[in-house]
C-alpha positions as CSV (number, residue, x, y, z in Angstrom):
1,M,0.0,0.0,0.0
2,S,1.3,3.4,-0.9
3,A,2.5,5.7,1.9
4,D,0.9,8.6,0.1
5,K,-2.5,7.1,0.2
6,E,-5.1,9.6,1.3
7,K,-6.3,9.2,4.9
8,I,-10.0,8.4,5.0
9,V,-11.8,10.6,7.6
10,S,-15.0,9.2,9.0
11,K,-18.2,11.3,9.0
12,K,-18.1,11.2,12.8
13,E,-14.6,12.7,13.0
14,L,-15.5,15.3,10.3
15,N,-18.5,16.4,12.3
16,K,-16.4,16.6,15.4
17,K,-13.9,18.9,13.7
18,M,-16.6,21.1,12.3
19,I,-18.2,21.5,15.8
20,L,-14.8,22.4,17.3
21,S,-14.1,24.9,14.5
22,F,-17.6,26.5,14.9
23,S,-17.3,26.6,18.7
24,F,-13.9,28.3,18.4
25,F,-15.4,30.8,15.9
26,L,-18.2,31.6,18.3
27,L,-15.8,32.0,21.2
28,M,-13.8,34.5,19.2
29,I,-16.9,36.5,18.4
30,V,-17.9,36.5,22.1
31,V,-14.3,37.6,23.1
32,A,-14.3,40.4,20.4
33,L,-17.8,41.7,21.4
34,T,-16.9,41.6,25.1
35,G,-13.6,43.5,24.4
36,W,-15.4,46.0,22.3
37,H,-18.0,46.6,25.0
38,W,-15.3,47.0,27.6
39,L,-13.4,49.4,25.5
40,R,-16.5,51.5,24.8
41,S,-17.2,51.7,28.5
42,Q,-13.7,53.1,29.4
43,P,-13.4,56.8,30.3
44,M,-12.3,59.2,27.5
45,D,-9.0,61.0,27.1
46,N,-9.1,63.8,24.6
47,G,-11.7,62.3,22.3
48,I,-10.6,58.7,22.6
49,Q,-10.9,55.9,25.2
50,K,-8.0,55.8,27.7
51,P,-6.6,52.4,26.7
52,L,-6.4,53.5,23.0
53,R,-4.8,56.8,24.1
54,A,-2.2,54.9,26.1
55,V,-1.3,52.9,23.0
56,L,-0.9,56.1,21.0
57,N,1.3,57.7,23.7
58,T,3.5,54.6,23.9
59,N,3.9,54.6,20.1
60,E,4.9,58.3,20.4
61,Q,7.6,57.6,22.9
62,I,9.0,54.8,20.7
63,F,9.1,56.8,17.5
64,K,10.2,60.1,19.1
65,N,13.0,58.6,21.3
66,V,14.0,55.4,19.6
67,V,13.1,55.5,15.9
68,F,13.3,59.1,14.9
69,S,16.5,60.6,13.5
70,D,16.9,64.0,11.9
71,S,19.2,62.4,9.3
72,N,16.2,60.4,8.0
73,K,14.9,62.8,5.4
74,A,11.7,62.6,3.5
75,K,12.3,61.7,-0.2
76,S,12.9,64.7,-2.4
77,Y,11.6,65.0,-5.9
78,P,12.6,67.1,-9.0
79,N,10.6,70.2,-9.6
80,A,9.0,68.7,-12.7
81,E,7.1,66.1,-10.6
82,A,5.5,68.7,-8.3
83,V,1.8,69.2,-9.0
84,S,0.5,72.6,-10.2
85,H,-2.8,72.4,-8.4
86,V,-2.1,71.8,-4.7
87,R,-5.0,70.3,-2.7
88,V,-6.1,72.0,0.5
89,N,-6.0,69.7,3.6
90,G,-8.6,71.6,5.6
91,N,-9.3,75.3,6.4
92,F,-9.5,75.4,10.2
93,G,-8.2,78.7,11.6
94,M,-8.6,80.4,8.2
95,S,-11.3,82.9,9.1
96,G,-12.3,85.5,6.6
97,G,-11.4,89.2,6.7
98,F,-7.7,88.5,7.4
99,D,-5.4,91.4,6.5
100,T,-1.9,90.1,5.5
101,S,-0.5,93.7,5.5
102,K,-1.0,93.9,9.3
103,W,0.5,90.4,10.0
104,K,3.6,89.8,12.0
105,L,4.8,86.5,13.4
106,Q,4.7,86.6,17.2
107,V,7.3,84.4,18.9
108,I,6.7,84.2,22.6
109,R,9.9,83.4,24.4
110,K,8.5,83.9,27.9
111,P,5.9,86.2,29.4
112,G,6.8,89.8,28.5
113,D,9.4,88.7,26.0
114,T,7.8,88.4,22.5
115,L,9.4,88.9,19.1
116,F,7.4,90.4,16.3
117,I,8.8,89.4,13.0
118,S,7.6,90.6,9.6
119,L,7.5,88.6,6.4
120,N,10.2,90.8,4.8
121,E,12.5,90.0,7.7
122,L,11.9,86.3,7.1
123,R,12.4,86.7,3.4
124,A,15.8,88.3,4.1
125,L,17.0,85.0,5.6
126,P,18.4,82.2,3.4
127,K,15.7,80.4,1.5
128,T,15.2,76.7,1.5
129,E,13.2,74.7,-1.1
130,V,11.4,71.5,-0.2
131,I,9.8,69.2,-2.8
132,Y,8.3,66.1,-1.2
133,D,5.2,63.9,-1.1
134,F,2.8,65.7,1.2
135,K,0.6,63.1,2.9
136,C,-2.9,63.7,4.4
137,I,-4.6,61.6,7.0
138,E,-7.6,61.4,4.6
139,G,-5.5,59.0,2.5
140,W,-4.3,61.2,-0.4
141,S,-0.8,62.5,-1.1
142,Q,0.8,64.9,-3.6
143,V,4.3,65.8,-4.6
144,T,4.4,69.6,-3.7
145,H,6.9,72.4,-4.0
146,W,7.4,74.8,-1.1
147,A,10.0,77.3,-0.1
148,G,10.8,79.4,3.0
149,V,13.1,79.7,5.9
150,R,14.5,76.5,7.4
151,F,13.3,76.4,10.9
152,S,16.8,75.6,12.3
153,D,18.1,78.6,10.5
154,F,15.4,80.7,11.9
155,V,16.2,79.5,15.4
156,K,19.9,80.3,15.0
157,Y,19.3,83.8,13.6
158,Y,16.9,84.8,16.4
159,H,18.9,83.0,19.1
160,L,16.1,80.6,20.1
161,E,18.4,77.7,20.9
162,D,17.5,77.7,24.6
163,D,13.8,77.8,23.7
164,V,13.9,74.8,21.3
165,A,15.9,72.9,24.0
166,L,12.5,72.5,25.5
167,G,10.4,69.6,24.3
168,Y,7.8,71.2,22.1
169,T,6.9,74.1,19.9
170,G,3.3,75.3,19.8
171,L,1.8,77.1,16.8
172,V,-1.5,78.9,16.7
173,T,-3.4,80.7,13.9
174,P,-4.2,84.4,14.4
175,D,-7.9,83.7,15.1
176,N,-7.0,80.9,17.6
177,G,-9.1,78.6,15.6
178,Y,-6.4,76.0,14.9
179,Y,-3.4,75.0,16.9
180,V,-0.8,72.3,16.9
181,G,2.0,71.1,19.2
182,I,5.1,69.5,17.7
183,D,8.1,67.8,19.3
184,N,11.2,69.9,18.7
185,K,13.3,67.0,17.4
186,S,10.9,67.0,14.4
187,M,10.8,70.8,14.2
188,M,14.6,70.9,13.9
189,Q,14.7,68.3,11.2
190,P,16.5,70.1,8.2
191,Q,13.5,69.9,5.9
192,T,11.1,71.7,8.2
193,I,10.5,75.2,7.0
194,L,8.5,78.3,7.8
195,C,7.0,78.5,4.3
196,Y,6.0,81.7,2.3
197,E,6.2,80.3,-1.3
198,M,4.4,77.6,-3.2
199,N,5.3,76.6,-6.7
200,Q,7.9,79.4,-6.8
201,A,5.2,82.0,-6.2
202,P,3.9,83.8,-3.1
203,L,1.9,81.5,-0.8
204,P,-1.8,82.0,-1.6
205,L,-4.3,82.8,1.1
206,Y,-6.1,79.5,0.8
207,Q,-2.8,77.7,1.5
208,G,-2.0,79.7,4.6
209,A,-0.5,83.0,3.5
210,P,1.5,84.9,4.6
211,L,3.3,82.0,6.5
212,R,2.6,78.4,7.1
213,L,4.5,75.4,8.4
214,I,5.9,72.6,6.1
215,I,7.2,69.7,8.1
216,P,7.7,66.6,5.8
217,V,8.1,64.1,8.7
218,K,4.5,64.7,9.8
219,Y,1.1,64.2,8.3
220,G,-0.7,67.2,6.9
221,I,-2.7,67.9,10.1
222,K,0.6,69.2,11.7
223,N,1.4,71.5,8.8
224,L,-0.4,74.5,10.3
225,K,-1.5,77.3,7.9
226,R,-1.4,81.0,8.6
227,I,0.9,80.9,11.6
228,G,0.1,83.7,14.1
229,T,1.9,82.8,17.3
230,M,4.8,80.5,18.2
231,Y,5.8,79.4,21.7
232,F,7.8,76.8,23.4
233,S,7.2,74.4,26.3
234,N,8.4,71.3,28.0
235,D,4.7,70.2,28.3
236,R,2.7,69.3,25.3
237,P,1.0,72.4,23.8
238,R,-2.6,72.1,22.8
239,D,-3.3,70.3,19.6
240,Y,-6.5,70.5,17.7
241,W,-6.8,67.0,16.3
242,Y,-5.3,65.4,19.4
243,E,-8.3,66.9,21.3
244,H,-10.5,65.2,18.7
245,G,-9.0,61.7,19.3
246,Y,-6.0,61.7,16.9
247,D,-2.4,60.7,17.5
248,Y,-0.4,63.7,19.0
249,Y,2.8,62.7,17.3
250,S,1.3,62.2,13.8
251,G,4.7,61.2,12.4
252,L,5.5,59.4,9.1
């Protein structure tokens, strides 16, 4: 008799295996539903259940302190690959009636010590161009062309080294309608810019004129448009989408 002869399974044994498989399937459904009910009953932490928030916070510590390196740059592209029509990833903080002629960037170093910096002053600093694949949490991405002042150059010129030695930078729109907090390791990454140009032309109002953030190591929700105020802190600054249940780090 051949050793490869098929094993004949009796109907009784087959039924037994089917019952065991079905029972295991039902058990997994019960476990999943019980876990889901437990999770839904947990207290909330900034728009999301505490156990889920704990997972996101743990991920942040791993990526921020172990994985992240400012030498790991986002892929750069030639100018020819940049799109001419750049999508808008939200318009929070972009209230109407904004007068760009009266705008100045407010950099709060500490109470009573605020820098007021004009766009012309920023334009006088060395310009850095960034062409990269801008990624939105909605699932789309585009190769886009931006230019402005490298944040690390800005810090050096205005002697903000002690300020960025703190853990975070907070950015707020002039109307206080949108705000983000970003770890300073990411802010000091060499591709991060305070942006005033798009596609080699002045930044349009709908894209955050006169000044927005471009930070390629983060999703679009961190790339705040129309920067009004900048400040520094060892504690996490307020963050709009974090308060609505998203990941604070939002890194790529």
